[in-house]
N, C-alpha and C positions, 0 to 999 in steps of 0.2 A: 147371820147376814140379814139385813133389812133392805129389800129392793125398793125402788121408787114406787112401784105398783103396790107392794105390800104396805108401805108407809101410808100411801094415799088411802087405801082401804081402811086402815086403822084410824086415820084422822077423821075420815068422813063418818065413821061409825055405822056404815051400811053393810048389809049381808052380802058382800061381794065375792065370797069364796067360789060358789058355783058359777056366778056371772062372769068372773074373770076367765075361768076355763072355757066357757062357751064362746065368749066374744073374741078371745085371743086365739082360739083353736089350738091350745096347748094342753098338756097334762098337769100344769101347775095349778095348785089351789092355795090361795092366800088367806090367812085367817084375818077376820076383822079385828080380833084381839089375839095377837100372836102368842100370848101366854095362857090362853084359856084351854081347858081340857077338851079333848076330842072324844066323841062317842061313836063306837063301831058296833053294829049289831052282830051277834053270834047266835048259833042255834041254842045256846044255853044262857041267854041274857046278854046285856050290853057289856062291852069292853070299854072302859073309860081310861084314856091315856092322859097323864099329867106330865108334860115336860117340866123339869125342875131347873137343871143347869148343866151345860156342857155334855156330860155323859150320864147324868143322873136323871132317872125317870121313875114314875110310879104307875103301876097298872092295877086297876080295880076290875074284878070280874068274879061273878058268882059268890059274892060275899068275901072274897079273898082280896088282900091288898099286898101286892108284891113290889117291894122297893128294889130297884136295880142300880147297883153301883152308887149307893148314897154317900156323898161326901159333903163337906162345906159347913158342917155344924147343924145342930138340931133346929136352929131358927129357920133354916130354909124349908123345913117340912111342917112348920106351924100352919094350921088350917087344913092339912091333909089328914086322912084317917091313919091311925097307927098301923104299922106293918103287921101282917100275919105271916109274912115270909120275906126273906132277903136273898137276892141273887147277886153274886159278884163275879166279874169276868176275869180279873187278874189283879196283880199287886201294885200297879203304879198309883201314885198318890192322888191322881185325879179320878180314880175308880175305887180306891180302898183307903179308908181312913178310920183307924181304930177309935179315936175319941167320938167321932160321929156315930159309929156303930154302937158304942157303949151307951150313948145318950138316947138312941132311938129304938134299939133292938127289942128291949124287954125280953119276952120269952119266945120271940119269933124264931123259927128254924132258919138256918142259913145254909146255902149251897154255893160252893166255889170250886176253884181248882186246887191242886195239891200244894202249890207254892203258898197261896194265901192261907190255906188251912193251917200250914205249919207256922204261920206268923200270928195266928189269933191268940189272944190271951185265953186262959183256961175257962173264964166265965162265958166267953162267946163260943169257944171250941166245943163246950158241952152240948150245944144245940146245933152244931155244924156238921156237914158232910162234904166230902170232896168228890169230884167226878172228872174223868179224863176225856180228852177229845174222842168223839165217836161213841161214847157210852150213853145209854138211856138212863133216865132217872125220874124222880118225882119230888116235887116240892109243894108242901101244903095241899096235897091231893092233885096237883097239876102235873101232868106228864110232860116230860121235856127230853131233849137230846142235846148233848154238848157237841158243838161244831168247832173245828180247828180255827184258831184266830192267830195269825202271825203275818209278819212281813214276807214278801216274796222278792223284792228288789234287793240286790246284793248289798248295796251300801246302806240299807235300812234294817238289815237282819238283826243288828245288835239291839234294836228297840224292842222287837217282839219276836223272839226266836221260835222255831217250830216246836210244838208239843207242850207249851207252857200255858198260854192264855186260852180261854174258852169263849166262843159265842154260844148262843142257846136258841133252840127252837122250842117254843111253848105251844102246847095244844090247848086252845081255849075254845071249847065247843067245836064248831066246824071250821074255826080259823086257826091257821098256823102263823105264829108271830116269831119273827127272827130278829134277835138282838145280836148284832155282829161283834160287839166289843171292839178292841183295837186290832185292825187287820187290813191287809190289802186283799184283793180278790184271790181266793185260794181255789183249788180244784173242788173242795167240798162246797164252797159258796156257789160256784158256777154250776154245780150239779144239782142244786136245790130245785124242787118243783112244788107247786101248790102253796107258795107263801102268800098269805093275804096281806101281811104288814111286815115291813122290814125297817130296821133302824141301822143306818150305815154311816160310819165315820169317814171324814175326808179332810184331813189336814196334814200338811208336810211339816217335818220329815217323818212323822210317826205312823201315819196310816196311809190311806190311798189318796190320790188326787181326785178332784171332781171328774176329770176325764176318765180315770180308771173306774170311778163309780158309775158313770154313764155306761161304759162298756159292760160292766157286771150286771147292771140293772137290765140292760137289753138282752142279756143272755138268760138270766133266771126269772125275769119278768114278775116281780112281786106286784100284787094288786095296788098297794099303797107303799110309798117309801118316804120315810122321814130322814132327811139329812140331820145328823147330830154330830157332836164332837168335831165341829167344823172350824172353830177358831175364827181366823180372819180370811178363810178361803173364799174365793169368788165362785159362787154357785151358779153363775150364768150358764155354764156348760150343761147343766142339767136341764135348764129350760130349753136350750137349743137342741139337745141330743137325745133325751129320753123319749122312747116311743109311746104311742097312745095306749099301750097295754098297761102302763103304770101311771098312777096319779102321784105327783110329787107334792108333799105338804111341807111348806116352810113354817117353822114355828120359832119363837124367840128363845133360844137356849142360853142366851147371855143377857138376862134382864138387868144385870148389874155391871155390864161391860165385860171386856175380855180379861181383865185382871183377876 
């Protein structure tokens, strides 16, 4: 979503991110270039966040380059460093694409859920492991935990049933980074504490609504939240409803449109 204020900031080419939050008295931060990488300091070096498209992102930290749910073909990742690790949340086509993985993975280790692990070709499976909801693990030296990711509304349960998909909490120095995957607010999400950065999906009918996201954010209070996987959702509810405890960062996850 590109709001009017977001668009004006980008067109003017001015560093309005902090200015917008201060003048408007909100927790929103708008990028002057919505596609540019964000840098967040940690106790062990900077975390650099690259939004790619929809649910795909790249995290650089401590010499590691973690691709999350890379799909869309290798050309989307041109200009980014090659992955040292790949993290997959679940098996839907907007999160898991074998041709893309075969084109970019090289020898990078891959961590995913059991469903995706079973669908990997042997060449990728040789470097892959699976992890279940609630389990602790490690990927390229990064400690992480798999968090339940599923629908909770009765008529949406068929999209993401309980016990299949993973969200992940990555420990990057003193920062805990939560990548929710496809989910509505679950007990596990609402019980989180100490999350510095969260990526939350919000599009119907597959994940949560922006209003559900607001409620969840105001419960577990991440320091920064990135709406992603939002499709054509109206994110205005976040501007109106998220408390001052959380900075909401809008970035352009659809540089080529919604299609």
